[in-house]
N, CA and C atoms as a LAMMPS dump frame, in Angstrom:
ITEM: TIMESTEP
0
ITEM: NUMBER OF ATOMS
573
ITEM: BOX BOUNDS ff ff ff
-5.0000000000000000e+02 5.0000000000000000e+02
-5.0000000000000000e+02 5.0000000000000000e+02
-5.0000000000000000e+02 5.0000000000000000e+02
ITEM: ATOMS id mol type element x y z
1 1 1 N 106.52 453.779 231.555
2 1 2 C 106.629 453.298 230.191
3 1 3 C 107.25 454.406 229.351
4 2 1 N 108.207 454.053 228.552
5 2 2 C 108.837 455.012 227.649
6 2 3 C 108.761 454.469 226.238
7 3 1 N 108.681 455.365 225.293
8 3 2 C 108.647 454.96 223.892
9 3 3 C 109.663 455.785 223.129
10 4 1 N 110.353 455.154 222.222
11 4 2 C 111.362 455.816 221.409
12 4 3 C 111.074 455.502 219.957
13 5 1 N 111.27 456.477 219.107
14 5 2 C 111.062 456.268 217.676
15 5 3 C 112.401 456.408 216.975
16 6 1 N 112.724 455.475 216.108
17 6 2 C 113.919 455.619 215.281
18 6 3 C 113.489 455.588 213.828
19 7 1 N 114.137 456.393 213.013
20 7 2 C 113.768 456.497 211.608
21 7 3 C 115.008 456.298 210.757
22 8 1 N 114.9 455.454 209.754
23 8 2 C 115.981 455.279 208.788
24 8 3 C 115.809 456.328 207.702
25 9 1 N 116.859 457.064 207.441
26 9 2 C 116.781 458.141 206.465
27 9 3 C 117.44 457.701 205.17
28 10 1 N 116.716 457.867 204.078
29 10 2 C 117.252 457.546 202.759
30 10 3 C 118.268 458.608 202.363
31 11 1 N 119.232 458.286 201.511
32 11 2 C 120.211 459.278 201.078
33 11 3 C 119.543 460.445 200.361
34 12 1 N 120.133 461.634 200.535
35 12 2 C 119.611 462.833 199.905
36 12 3 C 119.828 462.754 198.403
37 13 1 N 118.764 462.965 197.583
38 13 2 C 118.926 462.862 196.141
39 13 3 C 119.744 464 195.548
40 14 1 N 119.81 465.156 196.222
41 14 2 C 120.549 466.3 195.702
42 14 3 C 121.931 466.332 196.342
43 15 1 N 123 466.528 195.56
44 15 2 C 124.334 466.61 196.149
45 15 3 C 124.481 467.897 196.956
46 16 1 N 125.214 467.811 198.066
47 16 2 C 125.447 468.983 198.894
48 16 3 C 126.533 469.844 198.271
49 17 1 N 126.437 471.149 198.467
50 17 2 C 127.447 472.081 197.999
51 17 3 C 128.607 472.026 198.983
52 18 1 N 129.726 471.451 198.577
53 18 2 C 130.869 471.295 199.473
54 18 3 C 131.823 472.475 199.411
55 19 1 N 131.511 473.509 198.641
56 19 2 C 132.396 474.665 198.519
57 19 3 C 132.333 475.567 199.739
58 20 1 N 131.251 475.496 200.504
59 20 2 C 131.159 476.343 201.687
60 20 3 C 130.819 475.469 202.893
61 21 1 N 131.423 475.786 204.038
62 21 2 C 131.157 474.971 205.229
63 21 3 C 129.731 475.196 205.732
64 22 1 N 129.15 474.147 206.268
65 22 2 C 127.807 474.232 206.828
66 22 3 C 127.904 474.243 208.342
67 23 1 N 127.157 475.118 208.979
68 23 2 C 127.127 475.184 210.428
69 23 3 C 125.734 474.798 210.885
70 24 1 N 125.586 473.581 211.416
71 24 2 C 124.279 473.097 211.829
72 24 3 C 124.06 473.203 213.333
73 25 1 N 125.008 473.758 214.068
74 25 2 C 124.852 473.77 215.519
75 25 3 C 124.044 474.983 215.966
76 26 1 N 122.9 474.75 216.63
77 26 2 C 122.111 475.864 217.131
78 26 3 C 122.805 476.487 218.336
79 27 1 N 122.549 477.735 218.576
80 27 2 C 123.124 478.442 219.701
81 27 3 C 122.208 478.26 220.901
82 28 1 N 122.553 477.325 221.805
83 28 2 C 121.708 477.037 222.957
84 28 3 C 121.823 478.12 224.024
85 29 1 N 122.89 478.925 223.977
86 29 2 C 123.057 479.976 224.97
87 29 3 C 122.165 481.171 224.69
88 30 1 N 121.754 481.337 223.454
89 30 2 C 120.913 482.464 223.088
90 30 3 C 119.521 481.952 222.753
91 31 1 N 118.549 482.088 223.684
92 31 2 C 117.21 481.561 223.414
93 31 3 C 116.543 482.215 222.22
94 32 1 N 117.002 483.402 221.816
95 32 2 C 116.381 484.065 220.671
96 32 3 C 116.659 483.325 219.37
97 33 1 N 117.699 482.461 219.356
98 33 2 C 117.97 481.712 218.127
99 33 3 C 116.865 480.709 217.84
100 34 1 N 116.027 480.394 218.848
101 34 2 C 114.931 479.456 218.651
102 34 3 C 113.61 480.162 218.395
103 35 1 N 113.576 481.473 218.502
104 35 2 C 112.327 482.205 218.343
105 35 3 C 111.835 482.324 216.918
106 36 1 N 112.695 482.405 215.907
107 36 2 C 112.166 482.673 214.575
108 36 3 C 111.469 481.472 213.959
109 37 1 N 110.328 481.098 214.532
110 37 2 C 109.563 480.033 213.894
111 37 3 C 109.031 480.587 212.587
112 38 1 N 108.396 479.775 211.803
113 38 2 C 107.903 480.228 210.511
114 38 3 C 107.121 481.508 210.731
115 39 1 N 107.453 482.561 210.009
116 39 2 C 106.859 483.865 210.279
117 39 3 C 105.345 483.815 210.302
118 40 1 N 104.831 483.69 211.46
119 40 2 C 103.399 483.735 211.73
120 40 3 C 102.574 483.073 210.642
121 41 1 N 102.614 481.753 210.635
122 41 2 C 101.829 481.03 209.639
123 41 3 C 100.347 481.296 209.814
124 42 1 N 99.936 481.606 211.047
125 42 2 C 98.53 481.919 211.269
126 42 3 C 98.147 483.171 210.467
127 43 1 N 99.023 484.199 210.468
128 43 2 C 98.706 485.394 209.692
129 43 3 C 98.783 485.1 208.196
130 44 1 N 99.67 484.178 207.804
131 44 2 C 99.735 483.794 206.394
132 44 3 C 98.455 483.091 205.976
133 45 1 N 97.919 482.257 206.861
134 45 2 C 96.664 481.566 206.554
135 45 3 C 95.527 482.572 206.434
136 46 1 N 95.505 483.552 207.33
137 46 2 C 94.455 484.566 207.267
138 46 3 C 94.587 485.393 205.992
139 47 1 N 95.826 485.726 205.636
140 47 2 C 96.032 486.501 204.414
141 47 3 C 95.637 485.697 203.189
142 48 1 N 95.94 484.403 203.208
143 48 2 C 95.556 483.558 202.074
144 48 3 C 94.046 483.502 201.947
145 49 1 N 93.364 483.443 203.083
146 49 2 C 91.902 483.404 203.055
147 49 3 C 91.336 484.73 202.551
148 50 1 N 91.995 485.838 202.901
149 50 2 C 91.518 487.158 202.486
150 50 3 C 92.027 487.565 201.111
151 51 1 N 92.976 486.827 200.572
152 51 2 C 93.533 487.175 199.275
153 51 3 C 94.65 488.201 199.384
154 52 1 N 95.057 488.58 200.612
155 52 2 C 96.149 489.527 200.799
156 52 3 C 97.482 488.804 200.719
157 53 1 N 98.535 489.546 200.34
158 53 2 C 99.86 488.945 200.231
159 53 3 C 100.883 489.93 200.778
160 54 1 N 101.679 489.527 201.767
161 54 2 C 102.754 490.359 202.285
162 54 3 C 104.039 489.557 202.212
163 55 1 N 105.17 490.236 202.46
164 55 2 C 106.436 489.506 202.422
165 55 3 C 106.488 488.479 203.541
166 56 1 N 105.879 488.781 204.697
167 56 2 C 105.838 487.816 205.791
168 56 3 C 105.039 486.585 205.385
169 57 1 N 103.943 486.798 204.682
170 57 2 C 103.109 485.685 204.24
171 57 3 C 103.868 484.813 203.25
172 58 1 N 104.585 485.45 202.315
173 58 2 C 105.317 484.653 201.335
174 58 3 C 106.461 483.903 202.001
175 59 1 N 107.038 484.482 203.072
176 59 2 C 108.062 483.757 203.824
177 59 3 C 107.465 482.515 204.475
178 60 1 N 106.252 482.622 205.016
179 60 2 C 105.581 481.476 205.624
180 60 3 C 105.287 480.405 204.599
181 61 1 N 104.832 480.81 203.423
182 61 2 C 104.544 479.856 202.349
183 61 3 C 105.838 479.209 201.88
184 62 1 N 106.913 480.006 201.758
185 62 2 C 108.2 479.459 201.333
186 62 3 C 108.721 478.452 202.357
187 63 1 N 108.606 478.778 203.641
188 63 2 C 109.057 477.852 204.683
189 63 3 C 108.233 476.569 204.656
190 64 1 N 106.934 476.685 204.453
191 64 2 C 106.085 475.496 204.361
192 64 3 C 106.478 474.656 203.15
193 65 1 N 106.746 475.309 202.018
194 65 2 C 107.162 474.591 200.807
195 65 3 C 108.46 473.828 201.073
196 66 1 N 109.418 474.489 201.726
197 66 2 C 110.692 473.835 202.029
198 66 3 C 110.487 472.651 202.975
199 67 1 N 109.608 472.815 203.95
200 67 2 C 109.319 471.727 204.886
201 67 3 C 108.684 470.544 204.154
202 68 1 N 107.742 470.831 203.274
203 68 2 C 107.085 469.767 202.507
204 68 3 C 108.102 469.056 201.617
205 69 1 N 108.947 469.827 200.909
206 69 2 C 109.965 469.22 200.043
207 69 3 C 110.91 468.315 200.837
208 70 1 N 111.236 468.731 202.056
209 70 2 C 112.129 467.952 202.906
210 70 3 C 111.506 466.616 203.307
211 71 1 N 110.188 466.573 203.461
212 71 2 C 109.512 465.385 203.972
213 71 3 C 108.991 464.433 202.913
214 72 1 N 108.985 464.831 201.647
215 72 2 C 108.447 463.959 200.603
216 72 3 C 109.23 462.656 200.512
217 73 1 N 108.526 461.567 200.271
218 73 2 C 109.195 460.286 200.072
219 73 3 C 108.616 459.19 200.935
220 74 1 N 109.336 458.088 200.989
221 74 2 C 108.947 456.929 201.785
222 74 3 C 110.032 456.678 202.821
223 75 1 N 109.619 456.454 204.049
224 75 2 C 110.544 456.293 205.161
225 75 3 C 110.202 455.014 205.92
226 76 1 N 111.208 454.406 206.516
227 76 2 C 110.969 453.254 207.385
228 76 3 C 111.524 453.577 208.761
229 77 1 N 110.951 452.983 209.77
230 77 2 C 111.412 453.235 211.126
231 77 3 C 110.799 452.244 212.082
232 78 1 N 110.979 452.494 213.365
233 78 2 C 110.388 451.618 214.367
234 78 3 C 110.165 452.392 215.654
235 79 1 N 109.165 451.97 216.387
236 79 2 C 108.89 452.496 217.716
237 79 3 C 109.332 451.431 218.709
238 80 1 N 109.998 451.865 219.763
239 80 2 C 110.447 450.945 220.802
240 80 3 C 109.75 451.32 222.103
241 81 1 N 109.245 450.328 222.819
242 81 2 C 108.615 450.553 224.115
243 81 3 C 109.451 449.842 225.173
244 82 1 N 109.819 450.592 226.221
245 82 2 C 110.662 450.052 227.282
246 82 3 C 109.901 450.033 228.603
247 83 1 N 110.276 449.102 229.483
248 83 2 C 109.705 449.103 230.83
249 83 3 C 110.508 450.087 231.683
250 84 1 N 110.092 450.328 232.948
251 84 2 C 110.805 451.305 233.793
252 84 3 C 112.276 450.967 234.041
253 85 1 N 112.667 449.703 233.873
254 85 2 C 114.064 449.307 234.078
255 85 3 C 114.901 449.427 232.813
256 86 1 N 114.29 449.857 231.725
257 86 2 C 115.017 450.029 230.471
258 86 3 C 115.055 448.8 229.59
259 87 1 N 114.281 447.792 229.932
260 87 2 C 114.226 446.577 229.11
261 87 3 C 113.244 446.771 227.968
262 88 1 N 113.645 446.329 226.789
263 88 2 C 112.785 446.448 225.615
264 88 3 C 111.569 445.544 225.771
265 89 1 N 110.387 446.144 225.693
266 89 2 C 109.15 445.367 225.779
267 89 3 C 108.617 445.045 224.391
268 90 1 N 108.605 446.062 223.512
269 90 2 C 108.043 445.879 222.18
270 90 3 C 108.815 446.715 221.174
271 91 1 N 108.932 446.193 219.974
272 91 2 C 109.469 446.943 218.841
273 91 3 C 108.427 446.833 217.736
274 92 1 N 107.959 447.982 217.254
275 92 2 C 106.924 448.012 216.225
276 92 3 C 107.512 448.645 214.97
277 93 1 N 107.55 447.902 213.884
278 93 2 C 108.062 448.425 212.609
279 93 3 C 107.008 449.312 211.958
280 94 1 N 107.471 450.4 211.348
281 94 2 C 106.565 451.341 210.687
282 94 3 C 107.134 451.759 209.339
283 95 1 N 106.252 452.238 208.472
284 95 2 C 106.628 452.859 207.199
285 95 3 C 105.815 454.147 207.092
286 96 1 N 106.42 455.172 206.536
287 96 2 C 105.731 456.445 206.351
288 96 3 C 105.818 456.833 204.884
289 97 1 N 104.681 457.145 204.287
290 97 2 C 104.637 457.622 202.903
291 97 3 C 104.158 459.068 202.931
292 98 1 N 104.906 459.964 202.298
293 98 2 C 104.559 461.383 202.288
294 98 3 C 104.529 461.897 200.855
295 99 1 N 103.427 462.561 200.494
296 99 2 C 103.285 463.157 199.163
297 99 3 C 102.642 464.524 199.332
298 100 1 N 102.611 465.29 198.257
299 100 2 C 102.035 466.631 198.344
300 100 3 C 101.201 466.929 197.109
301 101 1 N 100.399 467.967 197.234
302 101 2 C 99.632 468.47 196.098
303 101 3 C 99.374 469.951 196.327
304 102 1 N 98.99 470.659 195.278
305 102 2 C 98.659 472.08 195.372
306 102 3 C 99.863 472.982 195.185
307 103 1 N 99.594 474.296 195.184
308 103 2 C 100.637 475.302 195.003
309 103 3 C 100.438 476.446 195.982
310 104 1 N 101.522 477.15 196.271
311 104 2 C 101.526 478.346 197.101
312 104 3 C 100.739 478.133 198.387
313 105 1 N 99.753 479.01 198.669
314 105 2 C 99.001 478.919 199.923
315 105 3 C 98.159 477.653 200.001
316 106 1 N 97.916 477.01 198.869
317 106 2 C 97.036 475.842 198.841
318 106 3 C 97.794 474.514 198.805
319 107 1 N 99.131 474.547 198.99
320 107 2 C 99.878 473.287 198.968
321 107 3 C 99.684 472.545 200.292
322 108 1 N 99.696 471.22 200.198
323 108 2 C 99.473 470.37 201.368
324 108 3 C 100.407 469.17 201.344
325 109 1 N 100.775 468.719 202.529
326 109 2 C 101.556 467.499 202.705
327 109 3 C 100.618 466.437 203.258
328 110 1 N 100.587 465.289 202.6
329 110 2 C 99.741 464.185 203.043
330 110 3 C 100.659 463.057 203.489
331 111 1 N 100.452 462.578 204.709
332 111 2 C 101.29 461.518 205.248
333 111 3 C 100.421 460.352 205.71
334 112 1 N 100.9 459.156 205.422
335 112 2 C 100.231 457.946 205.888
336 112 3 C 101.269 457.08 206.581
337 113 1 N 100.958 456.705 207.812
338 113 2 C 101.828 455.834 208.59
339 113 3 C 101.291 454.415 208.499
340 114 1 N 102.162 453.482 208.138
341 114 2 C 101.792 452.072 208.073
342 114 3 C 102.436 451.363 209.259
343 115 1 N 101.632 450.635 210.026
344 115 2 C 102.079 449.989 211.25
345 115 3 C 102.038 448.474 211.052
346 116 1 N 103.182 447.836 211.229
347 116 2 C 103.247 446.38 211.062
348 116 3 C 102.42 445.71 212.156
349 117 1 N 101.548 444.828 211.742
350 117 2 C 100.666 444.127 212.669
351 117 3 C 101.386 442.938 213.296
352 118 1 N 101.059 442.623 214.548
353 118 2 C 101.664 441.438 215.164
354 118 3 C 101.136 440.179 214.486
355 119 1 N 101.886 439.103 214.561
356 119 2 C 101.404 437.858 213.955
357 119 3 C 100.088 437.426 214.601
358 120 1 N 99.183 436.962 213.794
359 120 2 C 97.875 436.532 214.28
360 120 3 C 97.925 435.058 214.653
361 121 1 N 97.213 434.718 215.717
362 121 2 C 97.158 433.311 216.119
363 121 3 C 96.16 432.54 215.266
364 122 1 N 95.272 433.278 214.601
365 122 2 C 94.317 432.641 213.688
366 122 3 C 94.531 433.199 212.3
367 123 1 N 94.35 432.372 211.3
368 123 2 C 94.546 432.816 209.928
369 123 3 C 93.312 432.485 209.108
370 124 1 N 92.656 433.537 208.637
371 124 2 C 91.47 433.345 207.805
372 124 3 C 91.877 433.214 206.347
373 125 1 N 92.881 433.994 205.944
374 125 2 C 93.273 434.02 204.536
375 125 3 C 94.019 432.765 204.111
376 126 1 N 94.525 432.002 205.07
377 126 2 C 95.246 430.789 204.713
378 126 3 C 96.74 431.006 204.604
379 127 1 N 97.207 432.259 204.505
380 127 2 C 98.627 432.546 204.396
381 127 3 C 99.089 433.194 205.696
382 128 1 N 99.558 432.397 206.629
383 128 2 C 99.95 432.893 207.946
384 128 3 C 101.251 433.688 207.899
385 129 1 N 102.059 433.529 206.837
386 129 2 C 103.343 434.215 206.745
387 129 3 C 103.229 435.624 206.173
388 130 1 N 102.079 435.991 205.655
389 130 2 C 101.901 437.299 205.03
390 130 3 C 101.882 438.402 206.095
391 131 1 N 102.722 439.43 205.895
392 131 2 C 102.793 440.55 206.832
393 131 3 C 101.641 441.507 206.548
394 132 1 N 100.946 441.911 207.603
395 132 2 C 99.846 442.864 207.453
396 132 3 C 100.267 444.204 208.033
397 133 1 N 99.819 445.283 207.376
398 133 2 C 100.126 446.638 207.8
399 133 3 C 98.825 447.399 208.004
400 134 1 N 98.697 448.061 209.155
401 134 2 C 97.542 448.92 209.411
402 134 3 C 97.874 450.306 208.871
403 135 1 N 96.886 450.964 208.299
404 135 2 C 97.084 452.291 207.711
405 135 3 C 96.568 453.35 208.677
406 136 1 N 97.38 454.377 208.919
407 136 2 C 97.028 455.46 209.835
408 136 3 C 97.247 456.785 209.111
409 137 1 N 96.192 457.51 208.852
410 137 2 C 96.292 458.793 208.141
411 137 3 C 96.624 459.902 209.145
412 138 1 N 97.705 460.608 208.88
413 138 2 C 98.114 461.73 209.719
414 138 3 C 97.449 462.986 209.178
415 139 1 N 97.09 463.901 210.079
416 139 2 C 96.436 465.138 209.644
417 139 3 C 97.245 465.816 208.548
418 140 1 N 96.54 466.326 207.564
419 140 2 C 97.161 467.019 206.44
420 140 3 C 97.87 468.276 206.941
421 141 1 N 99.073 468.522 206.432
422 141 2 C 99.824 469.724 206.79
423 141 3 C 99.667 470.741 205.673
424 142 1 N 99.093 471.899 205.991
425 142 2 C 98.993 472.99 205.031
426 142 3 C 99.029 474.311 205.784
427 143 1 N 98.949 475.401 205.08
428 143 2 C 99.087 476.724 205.687
429 143 3 C 97.994 476.993 206.724
430 144 1 N 96.864 476.319 206.605
431 144 2 C 95.749 476.544 207.516
432 144 3 C 95.827 475.677 208.771
433 145 1 N 96.472 474.508 208.699
434 145 2 C 96.531 473.596 209.85
435 145 3 C 97.87 473.613 210.566
436 146 1 N 98.874 474.233 209.98
437 146 2 C 100.23 474.111 210.505
438 146 3 C 100.357 474.674 211.918
439 147 1 N 99.739 475.791 212.243
440 147 2 C 99.832 476.337 213.596
441 147 3 C 98.994 475.544 214.585
442 148 1 N 97.85 475.051 214.147
443 148 2 C 96.942 474.354 215.061
444 148 3 C 97.457 472.978 215.46
445 149 1 N 97.973 472.202 214.513
446 149 2 C 98.358 470.822 214.797
447 149 3 C 99.86 470.588 214.802
448 150 1 N 100.57 471.127 213.815
449 150 2 C 101.964 470.761 213.655
450 150 3 C 102.942 471.706 214.342
451 151 1 N 102.712 472.991 214.308
452 151 2 C 103.586 473.999 214.897
453 151 3 C 105.041 473.806 214.472
454 152 1 N 105.294 474.124 213.215
455 152 2 C 106.623 473.977 212.63
456 152 3 C 107.462 475.201 212.976
457 153 1 N 108.713 474.986 213.351
458 153 2 C 109.648 476.074 213.583
459 153 3 C 110.753 476.008 212.542
460 154 1 N 111.171 477.144 212.022
461 154 2 C 112.231 477.205 211.016
462 154 3 C 113.431 477.917 211.62
463 155 1 N 114.606 477.338 211.476
464 155 2 C 115.845 477.939 211.935
465 155 3 C 116.728 478.154 210.711
466 156 1 N 116.581 479.31 210.016
467 156 2 C 117.279 479.513 208.745
468 156 3 C 118.801 479.457 208.864
469 157 1 N 119.371 479.977 209.944
470 157 2 C 120.829 479.957 210.087
471 157 3 C 121.371 478.542 210.212
472 158 1 N 120.596 477.657 210.806
473 158 2 C 121.013 476.266 210.977
474 158 3 C 120.506 475.378 209.852
475 159 1 N 119.716 475.941 208.942
476 159 2 C 119.102 475.183 207.843
477 159 3 C 118.354 473.969 208.389
478 160 1 N 117.509 474.223 209.404
479 160 2 C 116.815 473.12 210.074
480 160 3 C 115.375 473.492 210.389
481 161 1 N 114.541 472.462 210.526
482 161 2 C 113.159 472.603 210.946
483 161 3 C 112.977 471.853 212.26
484 162 1 N 112.065 472.324 213.076
485 162 2 C 111.65 471.59 214.271
486 162 3 C 110.147 471.412 214.164
487 163 1 N 109.678 470.256 214.535
488 163 2 C 108.252 469.962 214.418
489 163 3 C 107.733 469.475 215.756
490 164 1 N 106.8 470.24 216.343
491 164 2 C 106.124 469.79 217.553
492 164 3 C 104.757 469.33 217.105
493 165 1 N 104.53 468.054 217.216
494 165 2 C 103.302 467.476 216.696
495 165 3 C 102.568 466.787 217.832
496 166 1 N 101.269 466.792 217.767
497 166 2 C 100.473 466.125 218.795
498 166 3 C 100.586 464.62 218.585
499 167 1 N 101.579 464.02 219.255
500 167 2 C 101.916 462.627 218.974
501 167 3 C 101.252 461.613 219.89
502 168 1 N 100.606 462.042 220.951
503 168 2 C 100.05 461.079 221.911
504 168 3 C 99.074 460.118 221.246
505 169 1 N 98.175 460.638 220.444
506 169 2 C 97.201 459.783 219.766
507 169 3 C 97.855 458.851 218.775
508 170 1 N 98.856 459.36 218.044
509 170 2 C 99.545 458.525 217.066
510 170 3 C 100.325 457.424 217.777
511 171 1 N 101.017 457.762 218.863
512 171 2 C 101.783 456.764 219.598
513 171 3 C 100.86 455.691 220.174
514 172 1 N 99.727 456.105 220.712
515 172 2 C 98.761 455.136 221.238
516 172 3 C 98.299 454.185 220.13
517 173 1 N 98.019 454.737 218.956
518 173 2 C 97.572 453.9 217.837
519 173 3 C 98.67 452.937 217.404
520 174 1 N 99.918 453.417 217.327
521 174 2 C 101.028 452.546 216.931
522 174 3 C 101.146 451.375 217.899
523 175 1 N 101.078 451.663 219.192
524 175 2 C 101.217 450.586 220.172
525 175 3 C 100.02 449.642 220.147
526 176 1 N 98.805 450.194 220.008
527 176 2 C 97.615 449.326 219.94
528 176 3 C 97.671 448.434 218.699
529 177 1 N 97.971 449.05 217.555
530 177 2 C 97.994 448.299 216.296
531 177 3 C 99.181 447.345 216.237
532 178 1 N 100.357 447.847 216.604
533 178 2 C 101.574 447.069 216.425
534 178 3 C 101.824 446.019 217.481
535 179 1 N 101.309 446.225 218.688
536 179 2 C 101.538 445.268 219.762
537 179 3 C 100.345 444.342 219.928
538 180 1 N 99.156 444.929 220.008
539 180 2 C 97.96 444.126 220.27
540 180 3 C 97.146 443.835 219.019
541 181 1 N 97.421 444.564 217.934
542 181 2 C 96.678 444.342 216.698
543 181 3 C 95.252 444.825 216.764
544 182 1 N 94.987 445.826 217.61
545 182 2 C 93.609 446.301 217.723
546 182 3 C 93.507 447.788 217.427
547 183 1 N 92.349 448.189 216.971
548 183 2 C 92.033 449.588 216.687
549 183 3 C 90.585 449.791 217.09
550 184 1 N 90.387 450.22 218.338
551 184 2 C 89.015 450.329 218.815
552 184 3 C 88.489 451.749 218.889
553 185 1 N 89.323 452.742 218.535
554 185 2 C 88.815 454.106 218.642
555 185 3 C 88.285 454.644 217.32
556 186 1 N 88.638 454.035 216.197
557 186 2 C 88.085 454.421 214.905
558 186 3 C 88.572 455.752 214.375
559 187 1 N 89.519 456.415 215.072
560 187 2 C 90.004 457.71 214.615
561 187 3 C 91.116 457.53 213.596
562 188 1 N 91.227 458.529 212.689
563 188 2 C 92.275 458.473 211.674
564 188 3 C 93.374 459.482 211.923
565 189 1 N 93.288 460.259 213.003
566 189 2 C 94.304 461.264 213.259
567 189 3 C 94.539 461.388 214.754
568 190 1 N 95.682 461.974 215.15
569 190 2 C 96.002 462.083 216.572
570 190 3 C 94.957 462.867 217.342
571 191 1 N 94.837 462.567 218.609
572 191 2 C 93.905 463.271 219.495
573 191 3 C 94.492 464.59 219.905
């Protein structure tokens, strides 16, 4: 079984600076180009807890702020599930809402994934045509949780972020909710 996620991206609200060329291609031949993840967010979290501030810590906070700013908004997408022969088994429509609160070391990104429910064979409400969406709260992203759950990498030369997220639990929930319409584990975040 394979699953693929596609996301529709809304146009960028800020115009790009066209006066200088942008180079977005990472250097795959040099593995060190992938090493500069956000400067030790774990140490930034510890410094924030202790009240200490270093340039490395402020770089981590700045990278987190940029990541949060990049993700704010509402997004639509879909998950596709294929059989071993490559035939589409299921397509599950999703919506993602992302907002933030707080400042500096205390800023957080809050994300909620909405999963379109399959049509029900029984209708209690009387309106069988009404689309239902299941709500799935994703773990909050902040300076204290970023290394444990999200593990964000920053590539300043490429002006890009990479996000390794524990997606198994979220994918399982999307398929359970979107294909079978069930939620039997009661969890609100990925395993």
